[in-house]
C-alpha positions in Angstrom: 15.2 16.7 -9.9 11.7 18.1 -10.0 11.2 21.1 -12.4 9.5 24.4 -11.6 6.8 23.6 -14.2 6.0 20.3 -12.3 5.6 22.3 -9.1 3.3 24.9 -10.7 1.3 22.0 -12.2 0.8 20.7 -8.6 -0.3 24.1 -7.5 -2.8 24.4 -10.3 -4.2 20.9 -9.5 -4.7 21.9 -5.9 -6.4 25.2 -7.0 -8.8 23.4 -9.3 -9.6 20.8 -6.7 -10.3 23.4 -4.0 -12.4 25.8 -6.1 -14.6 23.3 -7.9 -17.8 21.9 -6.5 -17.7 18.4 -8.0 -19.1 14.9 -7.7 -17.2 11.8 -6.6 -16.1 10.8 -10.1 -14.0 13.9 -10.5 -12.4 13.4 -7.1 -11.4 9.8 -7.9 -10.0 10.9 -11.2 -7.3 12.9 -9.5 -8.6 16.4 -9.2 -11.1 17.3 -6.6 -10.9 17.3 -2.8 -13.9 15.9 -1.1 -15.3 15.4 2.3 -15.9 17.2 5.6 -12.2 17.6 6.3 -9.8 20.4 6.7 -6.5 21.2 4.9 -3.6 21.4 7.3 -0.6 23.6 7.0 2.7 21.8 6.6 3.5 19.7 9.6 0.2 20.3 11.3 -3.2 18.6 11.6 -6.4 20.4 10.9 -8.9 20.1 13.8 -11.4 18.2 11.8 -8.9 16.0 10.0 -6.5 14.6 12.6 -5.1 12.1 10.0 -3.3 14.5 7.7 0.4 15.2 8.4 3.0 17.2 6.6 1.8 18.4 3.2 4.4 20.3 1.3 2.8 19.8 -2.1 -0.4 18.4 -3.3 -0.4 14.8 -4.4 -1.3 13.9 -8.0 -4.7 12.4 -7.4 -6.3 10.1 -4.8 -4.1 7.7 -2.7 -5.8 4.5 -1.6 -4.5 3.0 1.6 -5.1 -0.6 2.8 -5.4 -0.7 6.6 -4.9 -4.1 8.2 -6.3 -3.1 11.6 -3.9 -4.3 14.3 -2.8 -2.0 17.1 0.3 -3.1 19.1 1.3 -2.0 22.6 -0.9 -0.8 25.4 -4.6 -0.9 24.5 -3.7 -2.9 21.4 -5.7 -5.7 19.7 -7.3 -6.5 16.4 -9.4 -3.7 14.8 -11.5 -3.6 11.6 -9.7 -3.7 8.3 -10.6 -0.9 5.8 -9.6 1.0 2.7 -9.1 4.8 2.9 -9.2 7.1 -0.1 -7.2 10.3 0.5 -7.3 13.4 -1.6 -4.4 15.5 -3.0 -4.0 17.6 0.2 -4.7 14.9 2.7 -8.5 15.2 2.8 -10.4 12.1 3.7 -12.4 11.4 0.5 -14.0 8.0 1.4 -13.6 5.0 3.6 -14.5 1.5 2.5 -15.2 -0.5 5.7 -14.1 -3.9 4.2 -14.5 -5.7 7.5 -18.3 -4.9 7.4 -18.8 -5.2 3.7 -17.0 -8.4 3.0 -16.1 -9.9 6.4 -12.4 -9.1 5.7 -10.0 -9.9 8.5 -6.7 -8.8 7.0 -6.5 -6.2 4.2 -3.5 -6.7 1.9 -2.6 -5.5 -1.6 -4.5 -2.8 -3.4 -3.9 -2.0 -7.1 -5.1 0.8 -9.2 -7.0 -0.2 -12.4 -7.1 1.7 -15.7 -10.8 2.4 -15.3 -10.3 4.2 -12.1 -11.3 1.3 -9.9 -9.3 -0.6 -7.3 -8.3 -4.3 -7.3 -8.3 -5.6 -3.7 -6.7 -8.7 -2.1 -7.8 -9.7 1.4 -8.2 -12.6 3.8 -11.7 -13.2 5.1 -12.9 -15.2 8.1 -12.6 -19.0 7.7 -9.1 -19.0 6.2 -10.3 -17.9 2.7 -9.0 -15.3 0.3 -11.2 -12.8 -1.5 -10.2 -10.6 -4.5 -12.6 -8.0 -5.8 -12.9 -4.9 -8.0 -14.0 -1.9 -6.0 -15.5 1.2 -7.5 -14.6 4.2 -5.4 -17.2 6.5 -7.2 -20.2 4.3 -6.4 -18.6 2.6 -3.3 -19.8 -0.7 -4.7 -18.0 -4.0 -5.3 -18.1 -4.8 -9.1 -17.3 -8.5 -8.8 -15.5 -10.9 -6.5 -13.6 -14.2 -6.6 -13.1 -16.4 -3.6 -10.3 -18.9 -3.1 -9.8 -21.6 -0.6 -6.4 -20.1 0.4 -5.4 -19.3 3.9 -3.5 -16.0 3.8 -2.9 -14.6 0.4 -1.2 -11.2 0.5 -1.2 -10.4 -3.2 -3.1 -11.1 -6.4 -2.9 -9.2 -9.6 -5.1 -9.0 -12.7 -3.0 -9.8 -15.8 -3.5 -10.3 -19.5 -6.4 -7.9 -19.9 -8.1 -9.0 -16.7 -8.7 -12.5 -18.1 -6.3 -14.1 -15.5 -5.4 -13.6 -11.9 -1.9 -14.1 -10.7 -1.7 -15.1 -7.0 0.9 -15.6 -4.4 0.0 -18.6 -2.3 1.6 -19.3 1.1 1.1 -21.4 4.2 0.7 -24.6 2.3 2.3 -27.4 4.2 0.4 -30.7 3.8 0.8 -32.8 6.9 -0.4 -36.0 5.1 2.0 -35.9 2.2 4.8 -34.2 4.1 5.1 -31.7 1.2 5.1 -27.9 1.3 3.0 -26.6 -1.6 3.8 -22.9 -1.4 3.5 -21.6 -4.9 2.5 -18.8 -7.4 -0.2 -19.6 -9.9 -2.4 -18.2 -12.6 -6.2 -18.6 -12.5 -8.3 -18.2 -15.6 -11.5 -16.3 -14.8 -13.3 -17.7 -17.9 -12.5 -21.4 -17.4 -12.3 -21.1 -13.6 -9.3 -23.3 -13.7 -5.6 -22.9 -12.6 -3.7 -22.9 -15.9 -0.2 -22.6 -14.6 1.6 -23.0 -11.2 5.1 -22.8 -9.9 6.1 -24.5 -6.6 9.0 -23.3 -4.5 9.7 -26.9 -3.4 10.8 -27.7 -6.9 13.5 -25.0 -7.0 14.7 -24.7 -3.4 16.3 -27.4 -1.2 14.5 -27.4 2.2 17.7 -28.5 3.9 19.5 -25.4 2.8 16.9 -22.9 3.8 16.6 -21.5 7.3 12.8 -21.1 7.3 10.6 -23.8 8.9 9.4 -26.0 6.1 6.4 -27.3 8.0 5.1 -23.9 9.0 5.2 -20.7 7.0 8.0 -21.7 4.7 8.4 -19.1 1.9 5.8 -16.5 3.1 5.6 -15.4 -0.5 4.0 -12.0 -0.1 4.1 -10.5 -3.5 3.9 -11.4 -7.2 3.7 -9.0 -10.2 3.9 -9.3 -13.9 6.9 -7.4 -15.3 6.8 -8.6 -18.9 5.0 -11.2 -20.9 5.5 -14.5 -19.1 7.8 -13.0 -16.4 6.8 -12.5 -12.8 8.7 -10.8 -10.0 8.2 -12.7 -6.8 9.0 -12.0 -3.1 9.5 -15.1 -0.9 9.9 -13.0 2.3 11.3 -15.8 4.5 14.0 -16.5 1.9 15.4 -12.9 2.0 15.3 -12.6 -1.7 13.5 -11.3 -4.8 13.3 -13.5 -7.9 11.9 -13.2 -11.4 10.2 -16.4 -12.6 9.8 -17.3 -16.3 6.5 -18.8 -17.0 7.6 -20.5 -20.2 10.7 -22.2 -18.9 9.8 -22.4 -15.2 13.3 -21.2 -14.4 14.4 -18.4 -12.1 15.8 -15.7 -14.6 16.9 -13.2 -11.9 17.6 -13.5 -8.2 18.5 -10.6 -5.7 19.6 -11.7 -2.3 20.2 -15.0 -0.5 18.7 -16.7 2.4 20.2 -15.3 5.6 22.1 -12.5 3.8 20.4 -9.8 5.8 22.9 -7.1 4.6 21.1 -7.3 1.2 17.5 -8.0 2.2 15.8 -9.0 5.5 12.1 -10.1 5.3 11.3 -7.8 2.3 8.0 -6.8 1.0 6.5 -5.7 -2.4 9.4 -5.3 -4.8 8.9 -3.4 -8.0 10.8 -3.9 -11.2 12.1 -0.7 -12.8 14.3 -0.2 -15.8 16.7 2.7 -16.3 16.9 4.8 -19.4 19.9 2.7 -20.6 18.0 -0.6 -20.0 19.6 -1.6 -16.7 17.3 -3.9 -14.7 16.5 -2.3 -11.3 14.5 -3.4 -8.3 13.1 -1.1 -5.6 11.9 -2.9 -2.5 10.8 -2.3 1.1 13.5 -4.0 3.1 11.2 -4.4 6.1 13.3 -5.9 8.9 16.1 -3.5 8.1 13.6 -0.6 8.4 14.7 0.9 5.1 14.0 1.2 1.4 16.6 0.0 -1.1 17.1 0.1 -4.8 19.4 -2.4 -6.6 20.7 -2.4 -10.2 21.8 -5.6 -11.9 25.4 -5.7 -13.0 26.1 -8.6 -15.4 24.2 -11.8 -15.1 24.3 -12.3 -11.3 25.7 -9.3 -9.4 23.6 -6.5 -7.9 24.7 -3.1 -6.8 22.8 -1.1 -4.2 22.4 2.3 -5.7 19.9 4.0 -3.4 19.0 3.6 0.2 16.5 5.6 2.3 16.6 4.9 6.0 15.9 6.6 9.3 12.5 7.1 10.8 10.8 4.0 9.5 9.2 1.1 11.3 8.7 -2.1 9.2 8.0 -0.4 5.8 6.1 -2.8 3.5 5.7 -1.0 0.2 7.6 1.5 -1.9 6.3 2.7 -5.2 8.4 4.9 -7.4 6.0 7.5 -8.8 6.3 9.0 -12.3 7.7 12.3 -11.0 10.5 10.5 -9.2 9.1 10.7 -5.7 8.5 7.5 -3.8 5.2 6.5 -2.1 6.1 4.6 1.1 3.8 2.5 3.3 5.5 3.0 6.7 3.5 0.1 8.2 4.5 0.0 11.8 4.0 3.8 12.1 0.5 3.5 10.6 1.2 6.2 8.0 1.9 6.7 4.3 4.5 9.2 3.1 5.6 10.6 -0.2 9.3 11.4 -0.2 11.4 13.1 -2.9 14.6 11.3 -4.1 16.6 12.9 -1.3 14.2 11.6 1.4 12.3 14.8 2.2 8.7 14.1 3.2 6.4 16.1 0.9 3.1 14.4 1.7 1.9 12.4 4.7 -1.2 10.7 5.9 -1.9 8.6 8.9 -4.3 5.6 8.9 -4.3 3.6 12.1 -3.6 0.8 12.6 -0.9 -1.2 10.7 -1.1 -0.1 7.1 -0.1 -2.7 4.5 -0.2 -1.1 1.1 -0.8 2.2 -0.7 -1.3 3.1 -4.3 -1.7 6.3 -6.2 -4.7 5.9 -8.5 -3.2 8.2 -11.1 -0.4 5.7 -11.6 -1.7 2.3 -12.8 1.8 1.0 -13.5 3.5 0.7 -10.1 6.8 -0.1 -11.9 6.6 2.9 -14.2 8.8 5.5 -12.4 12.4 6.5 -13.0 15.3 4.9 -11.2 17.6 6.6 -8.7 20.4 6.6 -11.3 18.2 8.4 -13.8 17.3 10.9 -11.1 20.9 11.5 -10.2 19.9 10.6 -6.7 22.1 7.6 -5.9 23.6 7.1 -2.4 22.3 6.7 1.1 19.7 9.3 2.3 17.9 9.9 5.6 14.2 10.5 5.7 13.5 14.1 6.8 10.4 16.0 7.8 7.0 14.6 8.8 4.6 15.7 11.5 5.8 13.3 14.2 2.2 12.1 15.0 3.3 8.5 14.7 5.7 8.9 17.6 2.9 8.3 20.1 -0.1 6.1 19.6 -2.2 8.4 21.7 -1.8 11.1 19.1 -3.2 8.8 16.5 -6.4 7.9 18.4 -8.4 10.9 17.1 -7.5 9.8 13.5 -8.5 6.2 14.3 -11.9 7.5 15.6 -12.4 9.6 12.5 -11.8 6.8 10.1 -14.0 4.4 12.1 -16.9 6.8 11.8 -16.9 7.2 8.0 -18.6 4.7 5.6 -18.5 5.6 2.0 -18.0 9.2 0.9 -17.0 11.5 3.7 -19.1 14.4 2.9 -21.2 15.5 5.9 -19.8 12.8 8.1 -17.8 14.4 11.0 -15.9 12.6 13.7 -18.0 11.0 16.5 -16.6 11.3 20.0 -16.5 8.1 22.0 -16.2 7.6 25.7 -14.0 5.2 27.6 -10.8 3.3 26.8 -9.8 3.2 23.2 -9.6 -0.6 23.1 -13.2 -1.0 24.1 -14.7 2.0 22.3 -13.2 0.8 19.1 -14.3 -2.8 19.7 -11.0 -4.6 19.9 -11.6 -7.8 18.0 -10.5 -11.3 18.9 -11.2 -14.0 16.4 -8.0 -15.9 15.7 -9.4 -17.5 12.5 -6.7 -15.8 10.3 -3.1 -14.8 10.6 -1.4 -11.6 9.7 2.0 -10.9 8.4 3.8 -12.4 11.4 1.0 -11.6 13.9 -1.6 -14.1 15.0 -4.9 -12.4 15.5 -8.3 -12.1 13.8 -11.2 -9.9 13.1 -14.5 -10.5 14.8 -16.6 -8.1 12.6 -20.2 -8.9 12.0 -21.9 -10.2 8.9 -23.9 -7.0 8.0 -23.3 -5.5 4.7 -21.8 -2.0 4.9 -24.1 0.7 3.7 -22.3 2.9 1.1 -23.3 6.5 0.9 -24.1 7.9 -2.5 -23.9 11.5 -1.3 -21.9 13.8 -3.5 -18.9 15.2 -1.7 -18.2 18.9 -1.5 -16.7 21.5 0.8 -16.9 25.2 1.5 -14.9 28.3 0.4 -12.7 28.2 3.5 -11.2 24.9 2.7 -10.8 26.0 -0.9 -8.8 29.0 0.1 -6.7 27.0 2.5 -5.9 24.5 -0.2 -4.9 27.2 -2.6 -2.6 28.9 0.0 -1.1 25.5 0.8 -0.2 24.7 -2.8 1.2 28.1 -3.6 3.1 28.2 -0.4 4.6 24.8 -1.1 5.8 26.0 -4.5 7.4 29.1 -3.0 9.2 27.1 -0.3 10.5 24.5 -2.7 11.6 27.2 -5.2 13.6 28.9 -2.4 15.3 25.6 -1.5 16.4 24.6 -5.0 
């Protein structure tokens, strides 16, 4: 349970961020709100920030959201990928238009780094993968690596940044008749692959339901959980595994192919460990439209100890934050929500269209939060609260226009009204040179480099007062409820 001191700390954070006139470095570090945006009362959107939803309490620092850019339904089509930096009370701090800057078609994983920067994984036109370090303060790319890989969803810097761990899918070789889906480690110094692990060596194709010659494993996530141990998500196998680099064996396995009561097309599992050392996995159980947490009992058995279900549409990431809340990428609803252990929405931001991943910059270890058992929050919970903006795509169009019209820091950049149908005004894109997570479409963005703004963000006293009242009001409301 959250303590009263934690709530007052959030209020103080919001007060400081609203009353200080600061530069971008302070904002990225987790304090200051930035940009020409408003602060919304709980459950409402400010007129000049149509993206913010319910904000019951200020977030602890900047949240970075990876937007794939795909709108479904009427007026749908491919849109430009981007990263969005969101401040503690939902203010738009900056937008990195990655489609313009790097020719990104599909934006995927985004990881906070210890130096305050962000490590990005994306697919670019021509069936290649790019990974790069992005500096939110300067809005510049520090370095990049390109790989001749078709559709990589996740790559992580490991071992002090000397190596890159990658999840490599869509690798059927028609000439050899072999599927080469794998995870591998790339050494940045030698520019060589120094270790790789192939699914075909550990799974019998005849026993698996996925199409061996197409997108067999759809391995969408790999993370280091200990020295030489990597947690892996082969989505199409409906399971999460831990691979041992030294032995090449599978040390842990949660779920079975076709066992959709346990997992169904999951994404982005995180390994947690309870106070008594019990191995625990929290994962976005995407096709089941829920979040689940499992604890390992003995050598092989798993017990589902926490479930959050309800108003989700294809969630694809769930990070347990240090305070016990969970940051959820509600992908099909084009929003990111922070929920408390009982499922109450305490923070919400919308980022059309089709978000893939989100990370809180203040938490560099995505597997560092407490387990549901440690929080005394086990059981099945229903998500509660939220603004409801995601219920109608038309209501999200002003937010989409707002984000499309910001490049770099948001200070001084207001929304630009556009005329005509949304699918044309936003430039629906139709280059099928890359494939999304289950959707075949591409990004026809141009080759021009995006011009990052170096303007120092700031805001006026009205926004400062609104932020203060929001934070103190949230504290009062939560104190009354507990």
